[in-house]
N, C-alpha and C positions, 0 to 999 in steps of 0.2 A: 815478042812474045810477052809482051807487056799487054799489047792491043787486045794478042787473041786469049789470052786467060781474063783480062775486063769480059769481053764478049762472051766466051763462057761462062764467066759468074752473071750476066746478064742473062744470058738464056736459061741457065739455072734456076735463079730468080724466077721466071715469067713461069718457066714449066712447073715452078711450085706454089706459084703464088694464090692459083686460086683453093689450092690445099691446103693453105695457109687461112686465108681467110673462112673458106667452111668450115675448118676448125674452130677457132679462135673469135671471128665475130658475133657470133651468140655468147660467146661470156662476156666480150667487150660489151656487147647489149646490157646485159644483164647487169656486168657492176653500173652502167650507165644509168639502169632505171633503179637499180637498189638504192632508198633514200639515205643519205650520208649520214655516219655516226656522230650527233652531236653529245655534247656534255654532259646531258640528262641521261643518256645512254645506260652510261658508267654507274657502281654502286654508290646512290648518295650521300654526302654527308651533310647531314644539314642541323641548322640550330634555328629556332624559332621564339621570339620572345614578345608576347601578348602583349604589348604595353595597355599601362591604363592612363586614362586622360593627365593624371599630375604628371605622372613618369616625364611628359614632354617637355617639362618647364628645364630639366636639369639631366637630358639624361645625356651619359656619356658616351659617344661616340668612338673615340680612341678607347677607350675601356673594351667596348664592344670586340674593336676588333683587336685586341689585343688576346681578350677572351677567347677567339675561336682560333685564334694561330696556334694558340697553347694546346689547345685540344682537338686541334687536325682539322674543324668542320673549316667546310669548304663551300659553303652555301646557305645562304641567311633571306629566311622567311621571316617580314614585319611587316607592321600594320600600314598597311595604305588608306582604307578606309571604306565607307559606306553608311555603318552604323554614326561613328566618330570618322570624321578622317583627319589625318596624323599630315598633311600638307596643305599650301595656299591651295584651297579650292574654288575656280573660279565660276564652276559652273552651279547652275538652278537646281536646288534641293540638297543645297551642299548642310554641310552640319560640322563646323570647322573646330579643333579642338580649342574651345578657352584657354589652356596652359600653353597654348604655341607662342602665341601674343605674333609676333612677325615672324617667328622663326619658321623655316621649310625644314621642317626635321628629317622628311623621306629625301630630298633632294641631298643634305648633310650624310646622310648613313647610304647612299648611292655612291657617291663618290669618294669617300672614305672606304667603302669595301671593295672597291672597283681598282683604287690604288693598291690596295694589298693582295690584288687576285682573286676574290671571294666575290660568287654571285650571290645576286638579290632579287628577291621572288616578292611583288609587293603581294599581302593578304588581303581581299575584297571582301565585303558581305552585305547581300541584298536580300537577306530574311526579312528585313523591317525598319520601320521608320519611327519615331515617335509621334506623337500626337501633333505635335505644331506643325512637320510637314507633311505628315498625314490630310491635313484640314488645306494646304495648297493646292492637292491634286486628289483628291478623295478617289477618283475615280480611275485614277493608276495601280488602284490595291483589288483584293481579293475580298469578296461577299461570299457571305453563308447563306443556307435555303431560304433564310428571310429576308435577304438582301441586304445586314447587316456586315458589319467589317468583320473580316477574321485576327482576333489579335493573338499573338503571342504572350501568355498567359505566366510560364515559365523563364521570364527573360523578366530585370527590374530596371527601367522601370518597362513596362508591359509595349511590344513594339506591332504594330498595324503592318501584315503581312501581304507579301505581292504575291501572284500566282507565277508560273509558267507564261502565261499567253500576257500577267501585265505591262504596260507600258515602262514601270519603274524595274524589273528585269530583262526587258529589250530594248526599246530607242536609248532609255535612259543607260540602261549599265555599258551600251554600247560607245556610248559618248562619254564615258566614266573611266573605261579601262579604253580606249583611245588616247584621250587624254595624260592618262598616265603613261603610257607606254610611250608616245611621242615626246613628254617633257621630262621625264624621268629614266630617261636610257636603261630599264628596268630589264632582266632576263626573263622574266616570268610574270605572269597572275597565277596565284593560289587563291581559287573559286570557294570559299569557307560557309559552312554550311550549305551550300546546294542546294539542298533536299525543301520541299516544299509537303508538309503530312496530312495537308488538309484538302476538301471537297470543295474548289471554286465555282459560284456560281454567277462570276461577272458576263459582262457581255459577252466579249470576247468567247470565254471558253465556251458558255449556253450556245451561242451559234458553231462553235466550232463544232464541239459534241453531238448538235441538232445536224450540222452538216456532215459531217462521219455516220451516225450510226442513228440519224433517223427519226431520234429521240429525244426525249428531255433527261438532263443529267440526273441520275439518282438520287434520292432521298432516302434518310433512315426511315428500315420498313420495307425498301425496295425489294424484290427479288434479288438472289443471289447472282442470276444471269446477268440482269441488268450492272450490275457490280462490277460484274468479270469485266463486260464488254467496258466498263468505265474504266477499269483498268489498263485495259492494252491501250485505248485509245489516250490515257495520261501518258502512258509509257511513251508512245510516239511524240506527243507533247514536249518531255522532258527530254526527252533528244534530241530534237529539234533546238531547244534551248541552249543546250550544253553545245552541239553543233555551230551554233551562232556564237557563242563567246570564246570559243576555240576558235572559229575561222576570224575575229575582231584580232586576237592574240597574230595569230599567226600572220596578218596581215606587216607585221615589223619584222618578221625573219622568220625564217624555221628554226634558227637557235632560240627562239624565245618559248618557251614553255606555257603549257598551260595544263593547271591539274586541279583535282580536289579529292576529298576523303573517299578511299573507299570503304563499305562498312563489312562489319561483322561477318567472317564465315560463314556464321551460322544464322543470321536473322534475316532470311527469307521474307517473313511478314514486312517487312520497313523498305524493304525493296520494292515486293508488289504493291504496294500503297504510294509509295512515294515517284515511284516510274524509272526509278535510279537504281540500276544494279550494279553488282560486279562486271556485268558483259557491259553496261553501260561504258563503265569505266575502262573498260578493252579500246573501246572501240573511241574515245573521244579523249582521253587524260594520254599526255608524254608518259608521265611516268605513272607508279600504282606507290599510292597512301592508303594503309591500311592502320586503320586505328587499333593498337594495340598496347594499351595500357595492361600494367600488371594485374589491377583492379580498377573496375567503375566506379564513378561516382555516386551511389547509391546508397541508403541506409543502412542496410548489411551489406557490409564488404565483403566479397568473394572473390576470392584470388584466380585467376584463369590459368588453366593446366601449363605447365610450366613449356608445352612442348608447341604451348599454340604457335610460337614465331617461326619454328618453324616450318610447319604443319599450312602457315597462310602463304608464305614465301614459295612455297612447293605449287603450291596451289596458284600461285600468280602467275607462275614462270612458265605452267601449264596452259594457261588462258593466254597468255600473248610473251614468249619467249623473250622477245627483242627490248620487252621496258623494263624497266629497271623497277623492284620492288621494294617498298621500304617501311618497318613497322613505325609509325608516329608513337614514342612512349613518351614517359615524363620524368624527368629526373626528381621533380617532386609530383611526377602522379597526376589524376584528372579527381583526387576524392582527395579533400585536405589539403590544396593547392601553393599551399604556406610549407608546407612542412617534407622534409625528404623521405620516398617512397625506401622499404626493406632496401638497403644494398643489397644482398647477395643475388635475393630475388630478381633484384632491376639486372646486373651483373649478368648473370646465369642468363636471363630473356634476351640480352645483345648477343651471347654467345648462340644460342640456340638459331639466330636469323642470322648470325656471320654464319655457322657450319652450313645453311641452305643456300647462302649466295645473295643474302640479301644485305641493303641498305638500311643507314638512321637514320631515323630525324626527332631529337631532342627537342618537347615542346614545355614552354615554361610559360604558366598560365599569368603568374603573381608582376607580371611586370620587369622583374628586370633581369639583369645579363646572372646567371650564375652566379659568379665568382662574388656579386657584389650583393645575391640575394638575404633575408635575414637567417635564412637558413641556409648554410653552404656547405652540408658535410656530403652532398650527392656532387657539389659543385664538377669537379675531376672523375668522376664514376667511369664516364664513358669514354675517358681517353686512350683505354687502351684500344678496345673495341674500334672507337674512330680510325686510330694508327693502323691496327690492322686493316681496315679496309684499303686506307691511304696507298700501302706500301704495294698491295694486292690486289689493285682494283684492277688492269686489263683484265689478269687471269681469270678474276670475283667474274666480271662482267658477263662472260661466256659459260657458265658452268650449268650443267643439265646432272639430274641426279641418275644415278644409277641403279635402275627398277628392277625388283621380281614382281612387285606385285601392284599395279593402277587401281584405285577408286574413284566408282563414277560417281561423279557429283552432279545432281540433277535439279535446277532450278525447279523446274514442274511440281517437281516430289517435295520440295521446300514451300512452294507456296501451300499444297495441297495437305499434306501432314503439321504445317505449322514449326515453329520455330525450336519447341521442347524437344519433340519428336523427334523432328530432323537432326536436331544438333546432338542430341543423345547417344545416335546412332551411329555417327559421323566421331563422336570421341569416345564411344568408346572401343571403335576400330584403331583409332590412332594410340591410343591409349596401350592397344593389346602390339600393333606393330614397333613402340619405341620401348617398349618392355621385351620385348622379345628381339628387340636390333632388327627385323625389317625391313629393306631397303624399294622404297612405297614411292609411287606417284600419283599425280590426279590426270582423267580425263573428264572432259563438263561433256555435258550433255548438247551443248552448242559445236566441240570441238571433237564428234563419237564419230569417226572414220577409221577405215580398214587401217590405213597407216597408222594410226595413233594408237590402235589396237596392239599393230607390229610391237610396240616398246613392251610388252608384258609378257611377264608368262601367265599370271595369271589376273583375271578382274574379278574385284568384290564388288559387289551391290548393296550396301547396307541397309537392307531398309528403302532401296530406290521405287516406291510405290508406282508413281506415275512415269510412264513409259511411251512415247509414238510407238507408232505401228513401223517406223522405219529405224526407229532405235533398235525394237527389239530384234526387229529381223536382221541389223549390223551383227547383233551380238549374237544370234543366232546361227549368221554366214562364220563367224570367227571361230567358236565353239567347235562347228561342224569341221574344221578343216585343221583343227587339232588345238582351239584353244582352252583355256581353265579356267572355270566358272567357278567362284562360293558369293551364295547370295541366300541375305536371310528374310522371315516374316513376310510383307506383302508388297514385296519386290514383283514388278511387272503387273499385277494385279488392276490396276486404274490406267486411263490413256494419259495422255502429255495434260490433259484439263481439267482431268478428276472422276471422267464416270468410269463407275465398274464394270471390268468386264464378265463375260460369262467363268469363265476361270483366269489363271494364270498365260498373261501373254506368252511367257517364255516355258510353259507347261510341259511341252516335247522334249526341252533343252533338261528342266529341274528331273523329270522324272515322276510328275504329282501331278493330282488333281483335286483342287479344292471342293470344300465339300457346303461353302457358303455359311461357315459357322467358325468363330471364335469363343475360346474360351478363357474364363479369367483363373490365370493362373500364378497370382502374386504371394499366395496363401500358403504354405505344406503341400508342394506340388511336387513333381517328381519325372524322370525321364527313366524309363526301365532298356538296360540295354538286352539287345534282341541280338546279335552276331558279336562275335569277336574277331574283329581286324584290327588294321591298322589304325584306325580311326577312332579306336577305344584302347590304342595302345598305353599302358601305366594306367590301368585301370582296371586290373584284375583283380582285386580285391573286394569288389564292389560289385553290386549289380542295378543298384540305381545311385544316379546322379542329377545335382540339383533342377529344381525346375521355377524359373519366375514370369514375371509380367503376363503379357496373353498371349495363347497361342493357338494359331489354328489346325483346326482340325482338316487334315487331308488324306488322302488312299495315295499309294503308290502306285506307277504304271508299272502294268510288267515289262521284266527286266529291271528295274530300277531293283537298287537293295536299300534295306530298311536297315538304318544301325541302332535308333534309340526308338522309342516310343512312348506316346503320353498316358500318363495315369493321373486318372481323377482327383480330387483335395482329399488327403487322408484325415480327417480333425485333428486334432493338435488335442483336446481335451474332450472328456478325461481318457488316458491312456489305457487304460482297461478296453476303449472301445476305439481305440485308434489304429483300425485296419480294415485294409481294400473288403468287401464280397469278393474281390480275384486281383491277382496281382497279371494279369496277361493283359497287354496292350493291343488294340485295334488301329491307333492311329499311329504313322511316323511320325517323329520331330525331326531328326537328321536322317537325308535321303541320298546316294549315290548314285548317279547313272552315266551311261557312255552314250553320249550322240555324236553320232558320225567319230571322226579321229578326236573330237574330244573330250572333256568330261567333267560333270559336274556336281557340287555338293551345293542341298540346300538344307540351310536350317527353317522349322516352321515356329521359331520363337523366337524373342526379340535378343539372341544372343549378344550380338554388339553392345546393344545400349544396358545390358542385363553384366554387361563386362565394365563396365563403369561404374553403373548405379548399385549393384549390388557386389560385383569383383570377386563373388566365389570363383577358386581355383578350377570347378569344373570346367567353367565358362574359355577361359586361357586355355586350358587343355584339352577342349575339345578343335578351338579355333588352329590351336599350334597343333595337332594331329593333320589336320586338313589340309593347314599349310603344306607341312611337312610330307605330305601323303603327295599331294599335286607337284609341288617340286622336285622330290625326288632330291638326291644329291647336288641339282641343279641350283645351286642359292650362291647369290653374289659374294657373300660376305658373313663369315663366320667369327664370335666371339666367345668369348669365356666372362666377359666385363658383365656385369651385375646388372640387374633393371632395371637404378636408377642410374645407370652411366646411357645417354643417349648416341648413337654411331650413325654415322651420315657420310655416305660415298658420294661423291660428283664427279661428274667427265668432262673435262674442256672439251668447250666445241672447235678448240681452232689445233689444237694438237690431239692427233689420232690416239695416243697411249700416253697423256697426260690426265692424272686424277690429285681431289683433294680428300684424303679422309679425315673428318673432324668429331671428336667425343665432346659430347657437355658432362659434365658430373653433376649432378641434383640430388646426391648423397649428404640428408643430413638428417634434423629433426623430423619428428612422426605429424609434424600438420603446417599447414604454412602459415608466417612468411617464415623461412628458412632460417634460421639459427646461427648453427657452426657450418662447413664446410668439413666434409669427411674425405680425404685424400684415396682414392683408388689406387693398390698398389699392384703390378704385375699383373697387367692385360694382355689377353694375345689376341689378334688380329689375322686373320685367314682369308688370302683374296683371290679370286679366280685368274689369277695373273702373275706371270714370276715378274720381281721386282726388279728393276734395274739399277736405276738411285732415288735417294729420300733426301730430301728436305723439310725439316723443322721451321715450319711459319710464329708457332705460337705456345707455348707450352714450356714445364721447367724439367720433365723427366727427362731421364734418357731414354734412345730410341736404340732399336737394334733389330735390323730385316735377316733373315734369310730366304730366297728363294721362294715365295709367296705368304709368309707369315712374320708379323710384325707384331715386336715385344713389347710395350711403354713400362718403363719401370714405376710411372709415377704419374697420378694424373691427379691436377687440384681442379680449376677450375674448365678449364678450357685445354685442349690439344687441338692443334690443324698441321697436316702433313702432306707437303705436295709431292706426289709419285710420276715416276717416269716406267712406265710397265716395260718389259719385253715384246718385242717384235714377233 
């Protein structure tokens, strides 16, 4: 009987073996092909102390480790070298810190941190050298169009700069990194000041551009077309340099990380001129580091939008979902580096990033460990946020925003429009989304695919002026199949190289024709309400609405509906003559159009920018009506929280029914920096699913839920909830 059973089981196994392998072999192969998760894929908890030369003499490694454990930081970024070496460098062109003596501080730090379970990334900086080292190998460095050296005069002392092609940034940098990785058992390399901001005319660059473009490198006064060709060539050169540095690090193991700072979401011009962009970072870096200080080091200090950390984390997650996004902030900021940053702004800054699933990088530029700095007021300010990440890192690693709306991010548009115009439109939309608690995400022109568009009910084009024919077709197809589009001002009027089209590329989708005329509507201009419908709901007591900025003159196509219209300027003075000859409008501003199974709402003015710069309620009201009309009742989140409370809903990609809901309270004084925190009481949030269970991860108020509704008794700085939804 036993033999018969074994024989039967054997036959059964053979009969089903083919089916088993046909079903599971692809899964096994995919598992083998997928890259293994590394420590740097989790939300990061980084401390950086940028040491000055004298710090090396008396630097307390034990104090450093004690502080990192106290604040729950698990990764240290510390000086390796380049400009000044903080180790006993035997290589040519070394500049060993004279305060080191015979001490090998880098070795001490790595050993102590590794014993404490802390990762160590060495900071290297190849942006330039002093004159003494330049004189050793002047042909290793960049040259201007007259053949002279390119000198960085913003540094003290001035540094002689190498270009991406130079031996100093290539052969020398490779040897340098190889030495560090081989002798110090580092966990990675941080490539500081990776950008080269100039046009180099060294022999390598001249030969390379001549070979690639068939012409000489442009000089001041050269045609813009030649410069555009140079920028494209330089982008390839910069990418090869990053690939070389990454490859050098990766020779020592996939668990070794290579990264450099990613630059401001809004500053496209710098990315264009240096050849290194957010898209380069997605390709070459193991995790994202976005420079995100509360205020930059400028003579006129300006505080960044408080929602910026959440916005950039959302963008980076969309750009490369499996790479950890990190905000680089400073307990002592980047301006006035020895004095603490405004503490309430700094804490809310961190909670904004945490609400979107981001990690942290606390950079102290003044050489001290924060607890030993002359100003220690912010030394432990980030501890709560770091512990929040530590306690929930596995969950936070796999978060994805739940969205109603997608913002199209267009690198060609940023290059074409310039930073000011490009950023104002984006920031105006983010203000609108934040204040109206609308759940949004990003899609980049690099990733504009039908699959990416399926994540959104509405696609928003905030003056996305420069679009390729392929991207226009993708958007047209999406709307025709039922997508909802909101677009503003010059969207689709130019191709991806900045050449103006004869009409909007999306003219048939928008339902408008461009009349090749724009008018200055900055002063004393208005919109006339032409029809009464959902898009002007709540505006029943007025015939006129605010208008500002610049307005394009357009005509609506047959079948499209003009909602508001352009009125020419009505002079302000003297009041006796302040009236128009006619109140009729011949040119629409807001136009609604059906296209296939989808729908479009187009604004011929700069409504997104104006929502930021002027902030008149009419702009917010029109945008809100447009969104509510297109979404209908199908909105993922509703709340009675005031506009000063930022609300973020994320979904775990691991658990099919697991969500994170976070609220950040920015209720305070009328201007930045924030002085006081005003708690907000009795907030209700309604979700589109039934709640099975709820766990409070952070916050002081009482939490109650019933069906799909959550009540929060009090919100101070931050509340974060883990929610299990009903199946």
